[in-house]
N, C-alpha and C positions, 0 to 999 in steps of 0.2 A: 135824669134830673141834674147830674153833675155837668153834663155837656150843655144842657139848656141854660143852666146858671152861668157857665163859663162864657158861652157865646153872648148872653145878655150883657155880661160885664164888658165884653169886647165892643158892645154897642149895637149888636144885631137885634132885630125884632124877631122874637122866638115864639113859635106856637108848639105846644106839646100836646100831641094827640094820644089820649089814653083810652084803650078799649074797655077798661074796667068801669063799672058804674060809680065807684067811690074812689076818690083820690087817696092814695096810701092806705088801703083798707086794713093792713096789718097793724098800723099805729093806732093808739088811742085817739079819739076824735079831737081832743084839745090840742094834741101835738100836731096832728094832720092839718087842723084848721090854721094853726100858727104858721106852719111851713107854707101852706097855700097863700096866706096873707103876705108873707115876706116875698115869695117868688112872684106873685102877681103884681106886687108893688114895683118890681123891677121890669114891668111890662112883659112878663112871660105869660102868654095866653094859654091857659090850661083848659083843655076841652075833654071831658070824660064821656064815656059811652060813644067813642068815635071809632068807627069800623072802616079802616082804609080799604078802598076798593081798587085803586089803580094809581100808579105814579108814572107820569109821562114827561120825558125829556123833550123840551121844545126846540132844542138846538140853538137857542139864543141866550145862553147863560141863565136860563130859568127852567124850573120844573113845575108841573101842575100835579098837586096831590088831590085826588078825589076820595072823599070819605062820606059815610053816612053818619048823620048826627043822631042824637037820642030819639028824635022824632021820626027817623027814617028818611029824612030829606037828604038828597045828594048835594054835597057842598064841594066846591072847587077852590083850592087854596094855592096861590102862586108863591113860589119860594125860589131862592137862589141856590139852596142846598138842602138835602134831606139826610138826616141820620136815622137809620132804622135800628132800633134797639130791640132785637129779637132773641136775645139770649146767646148762649155759647154752645159750641160743640167741641169734643176732644180732637186733637190733632194726632191721630195714631196711625195714619196711613202708611208711614214709612217704617213702622215698628215690626211689620209682618207678624202680627200677633197669632194669626192662624197657624203659622209654621211651628210655633211653640205650644199650640193647643190652648192658648189663653182665651177664656170666655169674656165676651162683652155683652152689655145689655142692649136694648132696642135703640138707645140713643148713641151707642158706640163707646160708652164709658167702660173701662175695665172693671169687672166685677170682683169685689174683695169682701172678705169677712171682717169681723170686728178686730182682727189682728193685722188687717190690711194685706192679707195673703190672697193671692189669686187661687184659681182651681189647680194650678201647678205648684206643688208643695214648696219648691225652692225659689219662687218668684213672688215678690211683693209689688204693689203699685201705690205710689204716694203722690200727693198733690192733686191738681185739678183733674188729671186723667182718670182718677178713680171715682169721680162723680160726687165727692164730698163737698163741704163748704168751699166756695171759690175765693179763698183768701190766701195771700202769700204766707201769713203767719200760721195758717193751718197746715200748709205744706211743710213748714219747719217742724210743727208738732208731729205730723206724720213721720218725719225723719226720726224724731226722738223715740217714737213707738217701735219702729223697725230696729233702730240702734240698740234699744234695750233688749229686744228679743235676741239679737245677734251676740251681745256682749254681757248678758246676764243681769240687766237692770230690772227694776220693778214696774216700770211704766210700759206696758206691753199691749194695751188695747184702747180703742177709741171709747169704750165704755167707761174708762177711767178719766176721760177728758172732762174737765170742769167747764161751767158756763164761760163763754168767751164773748168779747165785745166786738162790735163792728162800727165802722164810721162811714158816713156818706159825705163826700167833700164838696158840699155846696157852701154858700156863704150866708149866714154862719153855718158851721158844721153840724151835722146830726150824728149823734153817737148813742148806742144802746147796748145794754147787757141785761140778761135775765128775762123776767116776766113783765109784760105790760100790765096795767091795772085790769083791763078786761080779761086777760089771760089768767091772772091770779084769781080773780073772782070765779071764772069758769072752772078752775081747778079746786074750788072750795075753800080757799084761804080767806080768813078774816084779815082785812088789810087796813093799814093806815097809809094815807096818800098825802103828799105835799107837792105843791107846785110853786115855782118862784120865777117871776119875770126876769129875763136877762138884764133888763134895764136897771134892776136893783143892785147889780154887781158893779162896784166902782171900776174895776179893771175893764169891764166891757165898755163903759163910758169913756175911759181914757183911750181905748183903742178905736173909739168912734164906731163901734159895732155893737149897739145895745139891743138889737133885735133878738127875739127868741124866747124860749121857755125851758126851764129845768123841771124835771118831774121825777119823783122817786116813790117806790112802793115798798112798804115794810110789813112783815108778818106781825100782826097784833099780839100773838102769843109769845113768840121768841124774841121779838125786836130785831130780827135779822133782816137784812136787805134782800128782797126778792127780785128787784129789778130797778133799773134807772134809765131814763131817757134824757139826754142833754141836747138841746138845740140852741147852741150858743157858740160864740167865738172860743176856740181852743177846746171844743168838746172832745176831739179825738185824743187829746192828752189827758183831760180830766177823767175820762171814763176808765182809764187804767187804774186810777186810785180806787174807784168803786169796785173794779174787778178784784183787786187785791183784798179789799175789805170783805167781799163776798166769799172769796176762796178761803179766807182765814176764819170765816164764820163770826165776824165781829158784830156786836150790838151796834145799831145805827148811831147810838149816842157817842161811840168812839169817834166817829167822823164829826158829829155835831160839836164836840167839845175840844177838838184838837186846835193847836195854835198853828195857823198858816201864815206864810209870808204875805205882806201887804205892800203894794196892791197886786193881787194875783187872782186868777179865775178860780183856783182851788178853794180860796176862802169863802166862796159861795156856799160851800157845804156847811159852814157854820149856820148860815141863815136858812138854807133849804131844810136841813134836818131839825132845826129849831121849830119848824112849822108842823112837825109830826105830833 
């Protein structure tokens, strides 16, 4: 999605082939629908249930992508370039893990326990190589866990890791932490939900980027924030405020009633949480 959005902003005609039946199935439908609307408005053609069969280099600065659509029809799409987003694999070939007796899983990731220890007692594995969340800041947090084991700190296990945010750098940005509405309901929570159009935020209009939607989920009993999804300009910064509030166990009204600088995107929390 990030590259599709980037190339579209460069002026390219972009087609995104998604083998899944539903666009962004992990997200709540209202968020996924809003992202779909914004991306397709940029002339990004999103095709779901597309099964790529073959990619052929024609030798004349074009490639032909052959795929089956949802009806089983074989479609040929001509393109100047193809980006295959097929996931990641660990780069461990030069580490000679076998010589140290370190075990890896079927995908090649180093196997670790909750303390990030490998099967060899004096060796830990941190960062992407251990198959955990693929984020730079998780690598930093892995370091803290190992550091505290070595020097006597209290933070020694991934089981102590609190909910963390992530961001997808499309325009506007998508950021999320905690439970989505459907996840909270599935877990049995009684929830209060609020959504706010990004166009209602003065700062978004000033930045001429008023697309998007803000959504939050609150536990009806405790008034604590269970999760938040922000699809708006500066979402990657705003989500850190939500993360701190969740880690501190704050009542959502603390965010609702705070005084924020104006005009800022963070003051959207006044209006978003006022809708609970």
